[in-house]
C-alpha positions as CSV (number, residue, x, y, z in Angstrom):
1,M,-8.1,-4.2,4.4
2,G,-11.7,-3.1,3.6
3,M,-13.2,-3.1,0.2
4,T,-16.5,-2.5,-1.6
5,L,-17.6,-4.7,-4.5
6,K,-20.5,-4.0,-6.8
7,K,-21.6,-5.8,-10.0
8,A,-22.7,-3.9,-13.1
9,H,-24.7,-5.4,-15.9
10,Q,-24.3,-4.4,-19.6
11,T,-27.1,-1.9,-19.4
12,S,-26.2,-0.2,-16.1
13,L,-23.3,1.0,-14.1
14,V,-23.3,0.8,-10.3
15,L,-20.9,3.1,-8.5
16,P,-20.4,2.2,-4.9
17,V,-19.5,4.5,-2.1
18,T,-15.8,4.2,-1.7
19,S,-14.6,2.7,1.6
20,L,-11.9,4.3,3.7
21,L,-9.3,1.9,2.5
22,I,-10.1,0.7,-1.0
23,G,-12.9,1.2,-3.4
24,I,-13.6,-1.1,-6.3
25,V,-16.2,-0.7,-9.2
26,V,-16.9,-4.0,-10.9
27,I,-17.8,-3.9,-14.6
28,L,-18.7,-7.3,-16.1
29,Y,-16.4,-8.9,-13.5
30,L,-13.5,-6.6,-14.3
31,F,-12.2,-4.0,-11.8
32,Y,-11.5,-0.3,-11.6
33,V,-9.5,0.0,-8.4
34,T,-8.7,3.1,-6.2
35,T,-6.6,3.0,-3.1
36,P,-5.4,5.8,-0.8
37,S,-1.8,4.9,-1.0
38,R,0.9,3.6,-3.3
39,W,1.7,0.9,-0.7
40,L,-1.9,-0.4,-0.7
41,M,-2.0,-0.4,-4.5
42,E,1.1,-2.5,-4.6
43,M,-0.7,-5.0,-2.3
44,V,-3.6,-5.0,-4.8
45,E,-1.2,-5.6,-7.7
46,Q,0.2,-8.6,-5.9
47,S,-3.3,-10.1,-5.4
48,M,-5.8,-12.0,-7.5
49,L,-7.5,-8.6,-8.2
50,M,-4.7,-7.7,-10.6
51,H,-5.9,-10.2,-13.2
52,G,-9.2,-8.4,-13.6
53,M,-8.1,-4.8,-13.2
54,I,-9.0,-2.5,-16.1
55,E,-7.5,0.7,-14.5
56,S,-6.2,1.9,-11.2
57,R,-5.8,5.2,-9.5
58,I,-4.3,6.4,-6.2
59,I,-6.6,8.9,-4.5
60,P,-5.4,9.7,-0.9
61,N,-7.9,9.9,1.9
62,G,-8.6,13.4,3.2
63,V,-9.7,15.1,6.4
64,N,-12.2,17.9,7.2
65,L,-10.0,21.0,7.3
66,S,-12.8,23.1,8.7
67,V,-12.5,21.0,11.9
68,F,-8.9,19.8,12.0
69,H,-6.6,22.8,11.9
70,P,-4.1,24.5,14.2
71,G,-5.7,26.0,17.3
72,N,-5.0,28.2,20.3
73,K,-3.1,25.7,22.5
74,P,-3.5,27.6,25.9
75,F,-7.3,28.2,25.2
76,V,-7.8,24.5,24.2
77,R,-5.9,23.2,27.2
78,G,-8.0,25.3,29.5
79,K,-11.1,23.7,28.1
80,L,-9.6,20.2,28.5
81,A,-8.2,20.8,32.0
82,I,-4.6,20.3,30.9
83,Q,-1.9,22.5,32.5
84,I,-0.6,25.1,30.2
85,D,3.1,24.6,31.0
86,I,3.2,20.8,30.9
87,L,4.5,18.6,28.0
88,V,1.8,16.6,26.3
89,L,2.2,13.5,24.1
90,L,-1.0,12.1,22.4
91,T,-2.1,9.0,20.6
92,S,-5.6,8.2,19.4
93,G,-7.5,5.4,17.7
94,K,-10.0,2.7,18.3
95,T,-9.1,0.8,21.5
96,P,-5.5,1.9,21.5
97,L,-4.8,0.2,24.8
98,S,-6.2,-3.3,24.1
99,N,-5.5,-3.5,20.4
100,C,-2.1,-5.2,20.1
101,W,-1.6,-3.8,16.6
102,K,-1.6,-0.3,18.1
103,D,1.4,-1.3,20.3
104,F,0.5,0.7,23.4
105,K,3.5,-0.8,25.3
106,T,6.0,0.8,22.9
107,M,4.4,4.2,23.2
108,Q,4.1,3.9,27.0
109,S,7.8,3.1,27.2
110,A,8.7,6.0,24.8
111,A,6.7,8.4,26.9
112,A,8.3,7.3,30.2
113,R,11.8,7.5,28.7
114,S,11.1,10.9,27.3
115,A,10.0,12.3,30.7
116,Q,13.1,10.7,32.4
117,R,15.5,12.3,30.0
118,L,13.8,15.7,30.0
119,R,13.5,15.5,33.8
120,K,10.1,17.1,33.5
121,K,6.6,16.0,34.2
122,L,4.8,14.8,31.1
123,I,1.3,13.8,30.3
124,F,0.6,11.0,27.8
125,I,-3.0,11.2,26.6
126,V,-4.4,7.9,25.2
127,L,-7.6,8.9,23.3
128,G,-10.0,6.2,22.3
129,E,-10.4,3.9,25.3
130,A,-11.4,4.4,29.0
131,A,-9.1,3.1,31.7
132,P,-7.8,4.2,35.1
133,P,-4.9,6.7,35.0
134,V,-1.4,5.4,35.3
135,K,1.7,7.1,36.8
136,I,5.2,6.0,35.9
137,D,7.7,8.3,37.7
138,Q,7.2,11.7,36.1
139,T,4.8,10.4,33.4
140,E,1.1,10.6,33.9
141,I,-1.0,8.5,31.4
142,R,-4.6,9.6,31.0
143,F,-7.0,7.4,29.1
144,I,-9.9,9.3,27.4
145,P,-12.9,7.4,26.0
146,F,-13.5,7.7,22.2
147,Q,-15.0,11.1,21.3
148,T,-17.9,11.0,18.8
149,E,-17.7,14.7,18.1
150,A,-14.9,15.6,15.6
151,A,-14.5,19.1,17.1
152,R,-13.7,17.6,20.4
153,M,-11.2,15.2,18.8
154,A,-9.6,18.2,17.2
155,Q,-9.2,19.9,20.5
156,Y,-7.2,17.0,21.9
157,Y,-4.9,17.2,18.8
158,Q,-4.5,20.9,19.2
159,S,-3.6,20.5,22.9
160,A,-0.7,18.2,22.2
161,D,3.0,18.9,21.6
162,V,3.8,15.6,19.8
163,Y,1.6,12.8,18.4
164,L,2.7,9.2,18.7
165,H,1.7,6.4,16.4
166,A,3.4,3.0,17.0
167,A,1.3,0.7,14.9
168,R,2.9,-2.7,14.0
169,A,0.8,-2.7,10.8
170,D,-1.4,-0.1,9.2
171,T,-2.7,1.2,5.9
172,F,-3.2,4.9,5.7
173,P,-4.3,6.1,9.2
174,T,-6.6,9.1,9.3
175,T,-5.4,9.9,12.8
176,V,-2.0,10.7,11.5
177,L,-3.5,13.2,9.0
178,E,-5.7,14.7,11.6
179,A,-2.8,15.4,14.0
180,M,-0.7,16.9,11.2
181,A,-3.7,19.0,10.1
182,C,-3.8,20.5,13.6
183,G,-0.1,21.4,13.3
184,I,1.3,18.7,15.5
185,P,4.5,16.9,14.4
186,V,4.1,13.1,14.4
187,V,6.5,10.4,15.4
188,A,5.2,7.2,13.8
189,T,6.3,3.7,12.7
190,D,7.3,3.3,9.1
191,V,4.6,0.7,8.1
192,G,2.0,0.6,5.4
193,G,1.4,3.9,3.7
194,I,2.5,6.1,6.6
195,S,5.7,7.2,4.8
196,E,3.4,8.6,2.1
197,Q,1.8,10.9,4.8
198,I,4.9,11.9,6.7
199,E,8.0,13.4,5.2
200,D,10.7,12.1,7.5
201,G,12.6,14.8,9.1
202,Q,10.3,17.5,7.7
203,T,6.8,17.0,9.0
204,G,7.6,14.3,11.5
205,F,9.8,11.3,12.2
206,L,9.6,7.7,11.1
207,T,10.8,4.8,13.2
208,A,10.9,1.0,12.9
209,P,8.1,-0.9,14.6
210,Q,8.5,-1.8,18.3
211,N,11.4,0.7,18.7
212,A,10.6,2.6,21.9
213,E,14.1,4.0,22.0
214,D,13.9,5.8,18.7
215,M,10.4,7.0,19.4
216,A,11.6,8.5,22.7
217,R,14.7,10.0,21.1
218,Y,12.6,11.8,18.4
219,S,10.0,12.8,21.0
220,V,12.7,14.3,23.3
221,L,14.2,16.2,20.3
222,L,10.8,17.8,19.5
223,L,9.8,18.4,23.1
224,K,13.0,20.3,24.1
225,N,13.2,22.3,20.9
226,D,10.3,24.7,20.5
227,N,11.5,26.1,17.2
228,L,11.9,22.7,15.6
229,R,8.5,21.5,16.9
230,N,6.8,24.6,15.7
231,Q,8.5,24.5,12.2
232,M,7.6,20.8,11.8
233,G,4.0,21.4,12.9
234,F,3.7,24.3,10.5
235,R,5.0,22.1,7.6
236,A,2.7,19.3,8.7
237,A,-0.4,21.4,8.6
238,H,0.6,22.9,5.2
239,S,1.2,19.4,3.8
240,V,-2.3,18.2,4.8
241,R,-3.9,21.4,3.4
242,S,-2.2,20.9,0.0
243,R,-2.4,17.1,-0.3
244,F,-5.1,15.6,2.0
245,D,-8.1,17.9,1.9
246,R,-11.4,15.9,2.1
247,E,-12.9,18.1,-0.6
248,R,-10.1,17.3,-2.9
249,Q,-10.6,13.6,-2.3
250,A,-14.3,13.8,-3.1
251,N,-13.7,15.8,-6.2
252,D,-11.0,13.4,-7.4
253,L,-13.3,10.4,-6.9
254,L,-16.2,12.1,-8.6
255,T,-14.0,13.0,-11.6
256,W,-12.8,9.5,-11.9
257,Y,-16.3,8.0,-11.6
258,A,-17.4,10.4,-14.5
259,E,-14.4,9.2,-16.6
260,I,-15.5,5.6,-16.0
261,V,-19.1,6.3,-17.0
262,E,-17.9,8.1,-20.1
263,D,-15.5,5.3,-21.0
264,R,-18.2,2.6,-20.6
265,S,-20.6,4.7,-22.7
266,R,-18.1,5.0,-25.5
267,Q,-17.5,1.2,-25.4
268,K,-21.2,0.5,-25.5
269,D,-21.8,2.8,-28.5
270,A,-18.8,1.5,-30.4
271,P,-19.8,-0.7,-33.5
C-alpha cells in the first residue's frame, strides 16, 4: 500500500499529488483520506489512521481512454506478429514471472489446461518481463519485456482474446482496467478491490486465488464462445468508459481538494 503524507500549518494548506493507491492530506495532524476502492477504505478504517480521519472519499483510479480502447484485432496482431486465427491469452504487470504475488504458475497451468481442453494451439503472452519462450504441449508462452509506451501496451491488450490476472493479493490493479477498456473480458482472482472493477459474469469472471481449474474453465468458456466473449468485452469497455475514465478521476480529486480548501477557510474565518 502506498501513501502520500503532507503536513499543513494553520496558515497554509498543502495538497499532495495523490498516489495510485491512497492519497492523504494532513491538516494539523488530522487526515482527509481518499482511496480508489471500498476494500482499501475498509483497510484504512481498521488502521491507526481512522483515529485522525476528518473525512474520507472513494475515488476510483482511471485509465487514459484515448489510448486504451477497443481496436482492430487483425490489424494489431499483424503489427505484433501474432497469427490471426490463433487463440491468445494475456497477462501483464511488473515482473509477472518472478513476482510470487502475481502467481504465474496458476496462469501457466490455466493456459495449458485451456489449450488441452480446446484441442487447439494457444499463445499465452506474459507482458512485463523478458525470458525465453516456453512450450507446453499446444501452449506457447511468450515473454515480452515491459513496454514503456502506453500505445504499445494497448496493442497487446487489443490483440488478446482473454486477459488473466491471478494475483494472490492486490489493491485496485490498473492492468485489469486497461484490459477491460480495450474490450477484453478478464478472468481474475477475487482479491482486494478487483470485485469492484469486474462485475462477475457480466464483464468477466472472478475466481478464488491459486485456482487454476476455475481460471481454465472460465477461459475455455470464453475462448470457445465468440458471442459471449464479444458481449462481455463490449460490456467491459462500456463499464470502464462510464466508471473509470482518467479525466473523471482528476476532476473528482480536484473537486474534493477545492471542498477541503473551502472547508478549512470557513473554519479559519469562524469566530
